[in-house]
C-alpha positions in Angstrom: 24.7 28.6 14.4 23.4 25.6 12.5 24.3 27.1 9.1 27.7 28.2 10.4 28.4 24.6 11.5 27.8 23.4 7.9 30.4 25.9 6.6 32.9 24.8 9.3 32.3 21.2 8.5 32.9 21.7 4.8 36.2 23.5 5.4 37.4 20.8 7.8 36.6 18.0 5.5 38.2 19.6 2.4 41.4 20.2 4.4 41.3 16.6 5.6 40.7 15.2 2.1 43.5 17.3 0.6 45.9 16.2 3.4 45.0 12.6 2.9 45.9 13.0 -0.8 49.4 13.9 0.3 52.4 14.3 -2.0 53.3 10.7 -2.4 53.0 10.4 -6.2 52.2 7.3 -8.2 54.9 5.5 -10.1 52.5 3.1 -11.8 50.6 5.6 -13.9 51.4 8.8 -15.7 49.8 12.0 -14.6 47.9 12.2 -17.9 46.5 8.7 -17.3 45.4 9.6 -13.9 43.5 12.7 -15.1 41.9 10.6 -17.9 40.6 8.2 -15.2 38.4 10.8 -13.7 34.8 9.8 -14.7 31.5 11.5 -14.7 29.0 10.6 -11.9 25.9 8.7 -12.6 23.4 11.2 -11.2 20.6 12.0 -13.6 18.3 14.3 -11.6 18.7 16.9 -8.9 16.3 18.6 -6.4 16.6 21.9 -4.7 15.1 22.9 -1.3 12.5 25.6 -1.4 12.0 26.2 2.3 14.0 27.2 5.4 15.0 24.6 8.0 14.2 21.5 6.0 14.6 18.2 7.8 16.4 15.1 6.4 14.9 11.8 7.4 16.4 8.3 7.5 13.4 6.8 5.8 10.6 8.0 3.6 8.6 8.8 6.7 8.4 11.9 8.9 8.2 9.7 12.0 11.6 8.1 11.1 15.0 9.2 12.5 16.2 12.7 11.6 19.6 13.8 10.5 21.6 15.2 13.5 24.8 17.1 13.9 27.1 16.4 16.9 29.8 19.1 17.5 32.6 19.1 19.9 31.9 21.0 23.1 34.9 23.3 22.8 35.7 27.0 22.2 37.5 26.8 18.8 36.9 27.8 15.2 37.9 24.3 14.1 35.7 22.1 16.2 35.2 18.4 15.3 31.8 17.7 13.8 30.1 14.3 13.4 26.7 13.7 11.7 24.5 10.8 12.7 20.8 9.9 13.0 18.6 10.7 16.0 18.4 7.0 16.8 22.2 6.8 17.2 24.2 7.8 20.2 26.1 11.1 20.2 29.9 10.8 21.0 30.9 11.6 24.5 31.9 15.3 25.0 29.8 16.4 22.0 26.6 18.5 21.8 23.8 17.4 19.5 21.3 19.3 17.4 19.0 18.5 14.6 20.5 19.3 11.2 18.4 21.5 9.0 19.2 22.4 5.5 18.2 25.8 4.1 16.6 27.1 0.9 18.5 26.6 -2.4 20.4 23.6 -1.3 20.8 21.2 -4.2 21.1 17.3 -4.0 21.5 14.5 -6.5 18.1 12.7 -6.5 18.3 8.9 -6.4 14.6 8.2 -6.7 11.2 8.9 -5.2 9.2 7.1 -2.5 5.7 8.4 -2.0 5.9 12.0 -0.8 9.7 12.0 -0.5 12.7 12.5 -2.6 15.6 10.0 -1.9 18.8 12.1 -2.1 22.5 11.5 -1.9 23.9 13.3 1.1 27.2 14.1 -0.7 26.0 17.7 -0.7 26.5 17.6 3.0 30.0 16.2 2.7 29.0 12.8 4.0 30.2 9.5 2.5 29.0 9.2 -1.1 27.0 6.0 -0.3 24.8 7.7 2.4 21.3 8.7 1.6 18.4 10.5 3.2 14.9 11.6 2.4 13.5 15.1 1.9 9.8 15.8 1.8 8.6 16.8 -1.7 6.6 19.7 -0.2 10.0 21.3 0.8 11.8 20.7 -2.6 11.4 20.7 -6.3 13.3 19.3 -9.3 16.0 21.5 -10.9 18.3 21.1 -13.9 21.9 22.2 -14.2 23.1 24.1 -17.2 26.1 22.5 -18.8 29.4 24.4 -18.3 30.6 24.8 -21.8 33.6 27.0 -21.0 35.1 28.7 -18.0 34.2 32.2 -19.1 30.6 31.7 -17.9 31.9 30.5 -14.5 34.2 33.5 -13.9 31.4 35.8 -14.9 29.2 34.6 -12.0 31.8 33.6 -9.4 33.7 35.8 -6.9 35.6 33.1 -5.0 37.4 31.3 -7.7 39.3 31.8 -11.0 39.5 29.1 -13.6 41.3 28.4 -16.8 40.0 25.9 -19.4 42.3 24.2 -21.9 40.1 23.5 -25.0 42.8 21.6 -26.9 46.5 20.6 -27.0 48.3 18.4 -24.4 45.9 19.3 -21.6 42.7 19.1 -23.6 39.6 19.5 -21.4 41.7 20.2 -18.3 40.6 22.9 -15.9 42.8 24.7 -13.5 41.1 26.5 -10.6 42.5 29.0 -8.0 40.1 28.7 -5.1 39.9 31.3 -2.3 38.9 30.3 1.2 38.6 33.0 3.9 40.1 30.7 6.6 42.6 28.6 4.6 43.8 31.0 1.9 44.3 30.1 -1.8 44.9 26.8 -3.4 45.1 25.5 -7.0 43.2 22.4 -8.2 43.3 20.7 -11.5 40.5 18.6 -12.9 38.6 18.3 -16.2 35.4 19.4 -17.9 33.2 16.3 -18.4 29.6 16.1 -19.4 28.9 19.7 -18.6 30.4 19.6 -15.1 33.9 20.2 -13.8 35.4 17.2 -11.9 38.1 18.1 -9.4 39.8 15.2 -7.5 40.3 16.7 -4.1 43.9 15.4 -3.9 44.9 17.2 -7.1 45.7 20.3 -5.1 48.5 22.6 -4.1 48.6 25.7 -1.9 49.6 29.1 -3.3 50.5 32.4 -1.7 51.1 36.0 -2.9 54.5 37.5 -2.3 55.0 41.2 -3.3 58.8 40.8 -3.0 59.2 38.4 -6.0 58.8 39.1 -9.7 58.0 35.6 -11.1 56.4 32.4 -10.1 58.3 30.5 -7.3 58.0 26.8 -6.7 58.9 25.8 -3.1 60.2 22.4 -2.2 59.8 20.5 1.1 61.5 17.3 2.0 59.2 14.3 2.7 60.1 10.6 3.3 60.2 10.0 -0.5 62.5 13.0 -1.1 62.1 16.7 -2.1 58.8 17.6 -3.7 57.1 20.9 -4.5 54.8 21.7 -1.6 53.5 25.1 -2.5 54.0 28.0 -4.9 54.3 31.8 -4.5 53.2 34.4 -7.1 54.1 38.1 -7.5 51.6 41.0 -7.3 51.7 41.3 -11.1 50.0 37.9 -11.4 47.2 38.6 -9.0 43.5 38.2 -9.9 41.0 40.3 -7.9 37.3 39.6 -7.9 35.0 42.4 -9.0 33.7 42.9 -5.4 37.2 43.0 -4.1 36.5 40.0 -1.8 39.2 37.7 -3.0 42.7 38.0 -4.4 44.4 35.0 -5.9 46.6 33.8 -8.7 45.4 34.8 -12.2 45.7 31.6 -14.1 45.4 33.4 -17.4 48.8 35.0 -16.8 50.6 31.6 -16.7 52.9 30.9 -19.7 52.8 27.5 -21.3 56.0 26.6 -19.5 54.5 27.6 -16.2 51.4 25.6 -16.9 53.5 22.5 -17.4 55.5 23.2 -14.2 52.4 23.7 -12.2 50.8 20.6 -13.6 53.8 18.5 -12.7 54.0 20.1 -9.3 50.6 18.9 -8.3 51.4 15.3 -7.5 48.5 13.1 -8.3 47.6 9.8 -6.7 44.7 7.7 -7.7 41.6 9.9 -7.1 39.6 9.1 -4.0 36.9 11.6 -3.5 36.0 13.8 -6.5 34.3 17.2 -6.3 31.8 17.6 -9.1 30.9 21.2 -9.8 27.6 22.0 -11.4 26.0 25.3 -12.5 22.3 26.1 -11.6 21.5 29.5 -13.2 17.9 29.5 -12.0 18.9 29.7 -8.3 18.3 33.2 -7.1 21.3 33.4 -4.7 24.4 34.2 -6.8 26.8 32.3 -4.5 24.6 29.2 -4.5 24.4 28.9 -8.3 27.5 26.7 -8.3 27.0 23.6 -6.3 29.6 20.9 -5.4 28.9 17.2 -4.7 31.4 14.6 -3.7 31.7 10.9 -4.8 34.3 8.2 -5.0 
């Protein structure tokens, strides 16, 4: 139940962040300038948990408050979830449990205090300025391998398809079709920077397969500022299917140069708020966990 809640929380937050990004546009800066403003994070070290049910503490002391999860007492797949510390009151109408993290969870390390690692909780989809402490006995240091090209990513990933632009107008840009079992497919754009891929969460658009069409279709919806492209549809001939057959999504390698430009322009980009930083950790045993995402402003 506890691990399930973490997955629900991540899906809810990502949907909320994308929704907050909206389709409002930004008249003061070009799209190319906004993409160039995406910066690398300042994390220099990472740690990975090595045990099951690892507690997170508020201070570098096992007697300090523990990280908790408060979830709405309702029968729904999309319940509201709030995280707090055990010395804080749980919202009315919510149930509370201690939050445990599991083996092979990676966190940016902000320092060490005695027998504890001080970690950024952005791996738990909290605010980027929140921190916690994990006992050194339950974790060890780990180094990511720089992502030099997207081919290595697609070789090891079944839930996404990426395309890297090594040169030209969109140099170092990365497009990603991301598959989510609950939400469907979406396309993000970001850039490769310092061996990680940075995806501003509001640089996003939903996409759907449509067997009745024979070319890419851009669908417009009217908002307060006028008509904007809200989502795209793609034909069966442009599908990408993972090797295990788990996910089917738009194959970005089949986009023409013209379609790349159309798609880039369709993804309306405001100033980035939260940015997802995707790192690759090849030494992690679990294939799905080798790619870890962290969020920062």
